[in-house]
C-alpha positions as CSV (number, residue, x, y, z in Angstrom):
1,M,16.2,-8.2,-9.1
2,Y,13.5,-10.6,-9.7
3,R,13.0,-13.8,-11.7
4,L,9.8,-14.2,-13.8
5,E,8.7,-18.3,-13.5
6,E,5.7,-20.3,-14.4
7,E,4.2,-21.7,-10.9
8,T,5.3,-25.1,-10.5
9,E,3.4,-27.8,-8.6
10,D,6.5,-27.7,-5.7
11,D,5.5,-23.9,-5.7
12,W,1.7,-24.3,-4.7
13,W,1.7,-24.3,-0.9
14,E,4.4,-21.4,-1.0
15,V,2.0,-19.7,-3.1
16,E,-1.1,-20.5,-1.0
17,A,0.8,-19.1,2.5
18,L,1.3,-15.5,0.5
19,L,-2.2,-15.7,-0.6
20,D,-3.1,-16.3,3.2
21,L,-1.0,-13.3,4.4
22,C,-2.4,-11.2,1.6
23,F,-5.8,-11.9,1.7
24,A,-8.3,-12.2,4.8
25,P,-9.3,-15.3,6.5
26,G,-11.9,-16.9,4.6
27,R,-10.8,-16.0,0.7
28,T,-11.7,-19.5,-0.1
29,A,-15.5,-18.9,0.8
30,L,-15.6,-16.2,-1.9
31,S,-17.6,-16.7,-5.1
32,S,-14.8,-16.9,-7.0
33,Y,-13.3,-20.1,-5.4
34,R,-16.6,-21.6,-6.8
35,L,-15.7,-21.3,-9.7
36,R,-12.0,-22.6,-9.6
37,D,-12.8,-25.8,-7.2
38,G,-11.7,-28.6,-8.9
39,V,-10.8,-26.8,-12.1
40,P,-7.2,-26.8,-13.4
41,T,-5.1,-23.2,-13.4
42,V,-4.3,-22.0,-17.0
43,A,-1.0,-23.0,-15.8
44,P,1.5,-21.0,-18.5
45,L,-0.3,-17.8,-17.0
46,C,0.3,-18.8,-13.6
47,L,3.4,-16.8,-12.6
48,I,5.8,-16.0,-10.0
49,L,8.1,-13.4,-8.8
50,R,11.3,-14.7,-6.8
51,D,14.2,-12.5,-5.5
52,D,17.8,-13.3,-5.8
53,G,17.8,-15.3,-2.9
54,G,14.5,-17.6,-3.9
55,T,12.2,-15.9,-1.7
56,L,9.0,-15.6,-3.4
57,A,7.9,-12.0,-4.0
58,A,4.5,-12.4,-5.8
59,A,2.4,-14.4,-7.5
60,I,-0.8,-14.4,-10.0
61,R,-3.2,-17.3,-11.2
62,Y,-5.9,-17.8,-13.9
63,W,-8.5,-20.2,-14.4
64,P,-11.1,-20.7,-17.2
65,V,-14.3,-20.1,-16.8
66,L,-17.6,-19.8,-19.2
67,V,-19.5,-16.4,-19.1
68,G,-22.9,-17.0,-20.8
69,G,-21.3,-20.1,-22.4
70,Q,-18.3,-18.3,-24.0
71,D,-14.5,-19.1,-22.7
72,A,-13.1,-16.5,-20.4
73,L,-9.9,-16.1,-18.2
74,L,-10.7,-15.4,-14.4
75,L,-7.9,-13.4,-13.4
76,G,-7.1,-13.9,-9.5
77,P,-6.0,-13.8,-7.2
78,V,-3.0,-11.7,-7.5
79,A,-0.9,-11.0,-4.4
80,V,2.7,-9.5,-3.4
81,H,3.9,-9.8,-0.1
82,P,3.4,-7.1,2.0
83,T,7.5,-6.1,2.4
84,R,7.4,-6.1,-1.7
85,Q,4.4,-3.7,-2.0
86,G,4.6,-0.5,-4.0
87,E,7.4,-1.7,-6.6
88,G,5.2,-2.6,-9.2
89,L,5.5,-6.2,-9.1
90,G,1.8,-6.6,-9.2
91,G,1.7,-4.6,-12.4
92,L,4.6,-6.6,-13.7
93,L,2.8,-9.7,-13.3
94,I,-0.4,-8.6,-14.7
95,N,1.0,-7.0,-17.7
96,E,3.5,-10.3,-18.8
97,S,0.3,-12.8,-18.0
98,L,-2.0,-10.5,-19.7
99,A,0.4,-10.5,-22.9
100,E,1.0,-13.9,-22.6
101,A,-2.8,-14.9,-22.9
102,K,-3.2,-12.7,-25.9
103,R,-0.2,-14.7,-27.5
104,M,-2.2,-17.6,-26.7
105,G,-5.0,-17.2,-28.4
106,W,-7.5,-15.6,-25.3
107,E,-9.7,-13.3,-26.2
108,R,-11.3,-12.1,-22.6
109,V,-10.6,-12.0,-19.2
110,M,-12.4,-11.1,-16.3
111,L,-11.8,-10.3,-12.6
112,V,-13.7,-9.4,-9.3
113,G,-11.6,-6.6,-8.1
114,D,-11.2,-2.6,-7.4
115,A,-12.0,-0.7,-10.4
116,P,-9.5,2.1,-10.0
117,Y,-6.5,0.0,-9.8
118,Y,-7.2,-2.2,-12.5
119,R,-8.3,0.3,-14.7
120,R,-4.7,1.4,-16.0
121,F,-4.7,-2.1,-17.3
122,G,-7.8,-1.3,-19.7
123,F,-10.2,-3.0,-17.2
124,Q,-13.6,-1.9,-17.2
125,K,-16.9,-2.9,-15.5
126,L,-18.6,-5.6,-17.1
127,E,-22.4,-4.9,-18.0
128,G,-24.6,-8.3,-18.0
129,V,-21.9,-10.5,-16.6
130,E,-23.3,-12.6,-13.4
131,M,-21.3,-13.7,-10.6
132,P,-22.1,-16.0,-8.2
133,P,-23.5,-14.2,-5.3
134,P,-22.7,-12.6,-2.9
135,T,-20.6,-10.5,-5.7
136,N,-21.1,-6.8,-6.0
137,P,-21.6,-6.3,-9.6
138,D,-19.4,-3.1,-9.5
139,R,-16.0,-4.9,-8.8
140,V,-17.1,-7.2,-11.9
141,L,-14.2,-6.4,-14.7
142,G,-13.0,-7.5,-18.0
143,L,-10.7,-6.7,-20.8
144,A,-10.8,-7.7,-24.2
145,L,-7.8,-9.3,-25.5
146,K,-9.1,-9.3,-29.1
147,A,-11.1,-6.3,-30.1
148,G,-14.8,-6.5,-29.4
149,A,-14.6,-9.9,-27.5
150,W,-16.8,-8.8,-25.1
151,D,-19.7,-7.5,-27.3
152,G,-22.8,-9.1,-26.6
153,V,-21.3,-11.7,-23.9
154,K,-23.6,-11.5,-20.7
155,G,-25.0,-13.9,-18.5
156,A,-23.6,-16.0,-15.5
157,V,-20.2,-17.0,-15.1
158,T,-20.0,-20.6,-14.5
159,K,-16.8,-23.2,-14.2
160,A,-15.4,-24.4,-17.3
161,T,-16.0,-27.9,-18.0
């Protein structure tokens, strides 16, 4: 059994340790991190899963960004402890957080990730949306939480102000 909770300040370093475990060294040099640097997370969407013993099993974070001047959410990272992978925890975090984002009134979500994995949640390749380099454009994916929310939204992805 897992407890779904909003990440707190006290969880920050434990989540960072999980991200270090799950991702390659130098993860913070990725272009997504330049969009996050100095920008607060969207706290109600940053979720963690803990097991009955209180051990952190998985985490997801979101940041606000601008795409061609329009508000959007940047999903990621999402991480599941290697010993818990294959249990559907990443999918649970994605589904729960996207539902909450929609309830909060967000219209569009984007990420940089593996299309075959994220397609199951409704994400599709975004045309004309430019992440800071070096980013493979085939990995820039988006999901409309409101019908048509990505229509006509193009341009550079920049930090939210």
